[in-house]
Structure formats: C-alpha cells, structure tokens
N, C-alpha and C positions, 0 to 999 in steps of 0.2 A: 573598587571604584572604576566605572566605565571611562575609557579614554575619551577626552572631550572631542577628539577628531572623529569619533564614530558618528556617522550621519544618520544611522538608523539602527534600531535594536529589534531583533526578531525573536519571539517566543514560540515554542512548539511543544505540544504534548501528544504523545502517542499512547492511546488507551488500549492496551492489549489485555488478553485474558490471563496471561501469566505475570506480566509486569506492566506498571505504568511508568513511563519515562518522560523526562522533560529536558529541554535544551534552550539555552539563551545564547544568541549569537549577535555579534555586532558587524555592521557593514561600514567600512571606512569611506571617506570622501572619494577615494580612488576606486571604490567598488570591491575592495578586498574583504572577504568573509573570514571572521574569526570567532571560534567558539569561546564564549566567555565563561560558561558554566553548564554543567549537565548533572542530572541526578535521576535515580530510579528507586522504586520500591515494589514490593509484591502487590499484585492487583487484588482489589477487594470489590465485591459487588458487581463483577463483570463475568459473564459466562457466554462462551461462543461469540464474543464480540458484542453482546447485548447487555445493557444495564439491567441488573436484576435486584439491586439494592441501592437506592439513591444515596442515602446518607453515607454508607461505607465507601461507595465509589467517589463521592465528593471529597471525603477525608483523604483518600489515597491520592487523588489528583492534587489537592492542596499541599500534601506532604511532599510529593515529588517535585512540584514547582518550587517550594520553599528550599529544598535541597539544592536545586539548580541556582536559585537566587543567592543563596549563601556563598556559593563558590564564585558566582559572577560578580558579586559585590553590588548588585543592582536588582531592582524589582521590575516586573512586567505587569501591565494592566490588561493586555490582550494577547491571545495565543492562537496559532493555527493548530487544529486538532486532526489526528488521523482516525479514520474509520475503517474497520475491517469486517464488521458485522453488517446488520441492517439489510441482508440479502442483496448485496451489490450485484448489479448487472450492467452490461455495456452494449451499445448498438450504434449503428451509423444511420444518420438521417440525411439523405441527399437533398439539395435544393438548387433550383436553376432559375435564372431570369433571362429575358430577351435583351440582347444588345443591338441587334440589327445591323451587324457588319461594321460598326464604327469602332473607334479606339476606346479601350476600357479605361475609365477614369477612376479616381479615388472614390467618387460618389457612387459609382456602380458597385464597387466592392462593398461599400457601406450598406447600400441597398440590399445586396445579396445576403449579407450577414443578418440584417434586420429581418429579411424575409425568412431566414432560417430560424430566428428567434420566435417569430410568429407561428412557425410550423411545428414547434416543439409540442409533443403530446405526452404529458406526464403519465397518462393512463392510471391515475390513482396513486402513483409513486412520486417521490421527490426527485427533481433533477439536481444532481450533485455537481456535475460538470457538463458544459456544452461548449466544446472547443472546435474551431474550424481546422480541418486538415488541409490537404493539398487541393488546389483548384483544378478544374478541367474546363476546356472550351472546345466546342465542335469535336474534332477527332483526336485532340491531344489531352493527355491527363498528366498528373504528377507535377503540376506547375506551382512553384512556391510563391511567385509574385506575378499576377496576370496584368498588372497596370502597364499601359502603353501598348498592349497587343490589340489586334483587331479580332472580333469574333461575332458570330451570329447569336450564340448562347454562352452564358457563363454559369458555371456551377461549382459547388463545393460540397464536400462531405462533412457534416457536423457530427463529431464524435461525442456521444452522450453517455454519461454514467448516471444511473438511477439507484435509488435506495428507498427502503420502506420509510414512510414519513414519521410514524410514532417512535421507532427506535432512534431515529436521528434527533428528534426533539428531546428524547431522554438524554442522549449523549451531550447535547448542547446545554441542557439544564444542569447536568453534573458539573460542567465547567463554570457555568454562570453562578451556581451555588458556591463554588470555590472562590468567588469574588473576582472572576476574570471575564473579560469580554471575548467573544468568539470572533477572531479575525477572519476565519474561513475554515471550512471542513473539507478535507482532502481524502479521497479514497486511498487507502493504504497501498494498493498496487501501483497507483500513479506516483505516490511519494517514493516508494521503493525503487521504481524505475528511474527516477531522477538521481538516486544515489548509486544504483548498481549497474545501469546500462549506459554504454557510450552512445553518443549521438549517431554514430555509424551503425551500431547494432539496432537501434530503434528505427533507423531508416531502412536497413536491409531486411529486417524481420527477425524477431527473437521471441521466445516464450519466457516469461518470468513466473517462477513458482515461489510464492511467499509462504514458507512453511512455518506457520505460527503455532502457538500452544494448542488452541482448540479450533482454529480455522485455517485452512490452506487455500489461498487465493491463486488461481491460475489465470494468467493474462497473456494475450498475444499482442505484440507491438509490430507495426509496419508503417512505413512512410512517416515516421516521427511521431506516431500517435498510438494510443491504446485502442485496439480495434475490437477486442473481444475479451470477455471476463466471465469466469465461473468460480463460485465460492463452494468449497467442499467442507462440510462440517466435521472434519477430522484434523488432528494435529499431533504435535509431539507429546502433549499431555496424555493422549490415548495410549502411547507407548509406555509412559510411566504407570498408568493405571493397569495396563496388561501385566507389567512386571510385578506390581504390588499384589495383584490377584494371583498370579502364577506361583509366586514365592511365599505368599502369606505374610507380607511385610508392609510397613507404613509407606505412604506416598513419598514422604521426605527421603526415606531410605532408597526407594525405587528410583527417585529422581537423581540421587547421588550416584547410584549404581549405573544408571544409564549414561550420565555425563562423564564419570571417571573411568569406568571399565567397559562401557558399551561400545559397540561397533556395528556398522551396517554390513560388514563383510566378515565371514567366518574364516578361520585359519586352522590348519591341522593341529596346532598346539592348544586350541581352546579347551579340549576335553581334559588335558592334563593340568591346565592352569586353574587354580582356585582363587577366588576373589572374596574379600570380606564384605558382608552385607552391612554391618554396623559401621557408622562413621564416628569420628571423634565426638565424644560427649554422649553417645547413644548408650542406653541401658542394655548391658550385655547379659543380664540375669533373666530376661524374659524367655519365652519359648523360642526354640530354634526355627529359623526359616525353613520352609518346605524344601527338602532335598539337601540341606546343609549338613556339614560334618560337625564334630564336637566343638570346633573353633568358630562356628558360625560362618563358615565359608561355603560358597557354592561354585560349581563348575562354570567357568566363563562361557562355555558352549551353551549352557542353559540360558544365560542372559542374552547372548547373541541370537539364539534361536527364537526367543520371544520377540526381540526387536525386529528381526527380519520377517517374522510372520506378520507383524503389524505393517511393516513397510510394503510387503507384497500387496496388501489390500489397498494401501494409499497409492502406490505406484499404478495399480490397475485403474483407480478412479482418475488419477492425473492423466494417464494415457487416453482414457475415454473422453475426458474433457478436451484435450488437445485435438482429438479426432473430430469431435463435434464442432470445434472452432474452425476446422479446415486446416489446422496446423499439422500437416502430414505431407509425406512425399517431398517434393522440391520446396514446398512452403515451410517445412518443419526442419530447419537445419540445426538450431542451437537452443539449449535450455539453460537458463541461469537460475540457480537455487539461492534463496536468501531467507531471512527470518531466523529466529532462535533455533528452530529445529534443524537448520542447515549446518549447525555446528557439530552435529554428530559425526564421529570419526568414520571415514570411508563412505560417506553418503553420496558424494559426487560419482565415485566409481560404481556404486550400486545402482544409482538412477540411470547412469549412462548405459549400463547393461539392460536394465529393465525397460527403458524407453527407446532404446535403439538409436540414440542420437547424442552428439557431443553435449556434455554437461559441465558447467563450472560453478563455483561458489561465488556469489555476489556479496561484496563488502562495501561499506561506505568509503568514499574517496578520502584522500589525505587532506582534510580541512585543517587549517591552522588552529591550534589550540584544542583539537579533538583528543580526549584522553585515549590512551592505548586500549584500555578496557572497553571503550565504546566504539572501537574501530572494527567490530566483529559483526557478522550477519544479523545478530539479534537486535542491533541498534541501527540497521540500515534504514528502516522506515522513518525513524526519528530524525536522522540526518537528512533524509530525503524531504521531510516536511520543511526544513529550513531552506534547502536548495529550491524547492518548489516556490516558497514564498519569495525568495530572491529573484527567481526567474519570472514569476507573476504572469503565467500564460494568459492569452486572451480568452475571455469567456463571453460569448455573444449576449448573455443575459445582462451584462454590464454596459452594453453599448447604448448610446443615445442618438436619435436621429437628428441630423442637421440638414437633411435634404428632403425634397418632396418627391413622392412617387409619381412616375410618368403617367400611370394609369389611375383614374379616379374611380374607386368602387362606389356603388350607388346605395342609396337608402340607409338602412341601419348600419351597414358596414362602414359607411363614410363617417357616421357619428361616433362609432367605436374608435376609429382611427384618430379622429379629432380629439376625443376625450383622452386617449393614450398620449397624444402629442402634448396636450396641455399639462398632463400629469408629469411628463418627462421634463417639460420646460420650467415648471414651477415646483 
C-alpha cells in the first residue's frame, strides 16, 4: 500500500532489446523520492530498439509493469517510457530576438522561447525533446538567467532530439495496448544522463556511452545539455552471438559464458584456465562445443579472444562517433559507460586504452528503496526515467504565449499567428 503522504506516483518503463523493465516511485510532500517497486522480464517483439511484433511486445510491457505493481502495492495508469531506437539524432537550433539595449524582462525570455518553438523544423522526423540551453547576449554567452540584464540582442540554443515518427508511434501503441497512458517519451541517452552524470560533469563536458544489448548510444553533454547524439547498431548481444557462432553453442550458453567467465581484458593465465560451457540444468549429452575437451570445457583465452575482437570493432565505431561530434582534444576529457553491456568485467580499463581518455562506469544513484540488483548499469536508464520525470525539464513545445509580439507580421502570417493564439487560449 502506498504511503498516504506520497504526493505523487511516477511510473516508468524502459523498453530495451534484451529486457523490458518497469519502476514505480513515490514522491513525498517534502520532495523525497522513494522506489516503491520495480520489475523486469526478457524482451519480446523488440529488435535494435524497434517494435517488430506488437502483441509480444505489449505482453512483455504489461508483465513487467504488473511485477513492479505487485511489489509496490499499487497500480499506475500512466508511465514515462524510454526510447533507444527510432534512429535518434540531436542538434542545436539557435534563435535570437532584438532587445534594443533595454532591460531583459520575463516577457522577453518567453518571446524568445516561443520564437524558438516556431522555428523548429522536424524535417519529416518527430521532435522528441526541444529544451532551451544557456542564453547569450551581445558578446557574452553561457548565461543561465538573462533577466534583469541589458542587451541589444538576446539568444538561446534550443537543444533538439528527433526520432523517426513511425517507430515512435509503434512504441507508444505497445504501451497503450497494455492499458497504460503515455506520460512522456524520453530518449534513453537523456534518461541515462540524469542517472549517471553529475550536474558538474554535464556542465563541464562529458561523453556518455549507453552500451545496450543491440544499440549503443553515444552522446556528448556540455553546458548542462545533451549537445550531440549518435546511435550505433551494435551492442552486447552481438558479442553473445559471436561467442555462440565461434563455439557452436546456444545463445543462452554464450550469454552465461560471457557474463560469468568473460572479460574485456586478457591475462597470462587465460590459456591454462578451462571454463565450462554448460550451465546448471543444461543437457550435457549433446555434441561438444567447438574446441572443448571431454568435460565440455573451453580455454578461457578463446572466450576472451572472441569478446575483445567484437569490442575492437565497437570501440572503433565509438571513437569515430566521438570524433564526428567534435568530442576530441581538449573537448574530449571523460567518457562514462553505462547500460547492460557495461557490466562486462574489465570494460572500463579496455575502453580507456582504446579511446585514449579516462573512462568510468555509470550506475544509478542511491535512491531510497532501489533494490541492490537494480543498482547496476543495466538499470541506469530506468532509474533515469524516474529522475527525469521528477526533474521535469522545460520543453518549449509546452509553452503558451501570454504576451504580444512587438512586431506585427502582415497578411497570411498574421492570420496564422492569430489562429494559433486562439487555439492556445481555448
């Protein structure tokens, strides 16, 4: 049963390619966040972040939410959902207005943000987020609050994240078919940043690599905002598939081998150490894995060799993505790894050597009530969804005009603006 003092309940669902997870959190009257219940299950009907089978994905979402509801002792009607597919991309859209040397008032800032909303160009793609960054005026930039300052011109960078429309509609329909309303859709790199990055890191500049099962999102953050984003269609499941193919074993066996005995770093003793391929309950009477001895064991060096071979390719793509984002030299100081793939032993040290910059593993913060099993990188995005909902950042698309523009456009443009004003008012 939810504590009566909880002023708000937040539901979140992260729809990944490996697992679908759900979390229910409560916010007290004092603003304290408490995890009431969380659950997860294997993903179905999802591939590379895209919905490929509606009924299977709907069942998996409903199942994950019901597991969380059972532990929380309450149900939710609406949830925030995380999106890692749909060909996510990010960009910056600058916008300026004339001030004329006078003092900047609240109405000027509102007019600037509304002008930014009007300037959004979806170019056939869905705008997922449109958030204002730091302001700039005349020769000064990096201004958090321009109100009360004098300026000739006032500008702001609008940070825009876009996605393909049809995949996003499929994702929403999966949740709606599970009898849930969609409170909001959050790009998973944005949610993961809320969980794994400190405010100072996001301000000074940091790259976040969300190493998922079938998608790896690489994002750059600076000035408190996500400034660039690249999605790579590779993930930790590709390592599993490479192991299954190289050793001639089942995917489930390869996944266990990777998680229990795998490593991103080779050691001198790997050639002497033998590790079992079959796990508890596996049929040991079938054909032996490729390269296995009579006991069904393989050299650990062979497992590590396959893993590092796949990581070499992924690290190369991550490095190129960071370079294309301009995250290099003085701008590219630190990388944070998160996601289920980041739980691989030795990955931080491997990536630090491969990328040539400091690397750490990002985990969810210590939220009250968060189970220890969910305090790992694989659940960072889920926790981040709740933190994002709690933070509720400004999105310029939700703004409504309460002021009049100082310049009056003529003709058809005037009618369009009047029509929009009437729609917003009524």
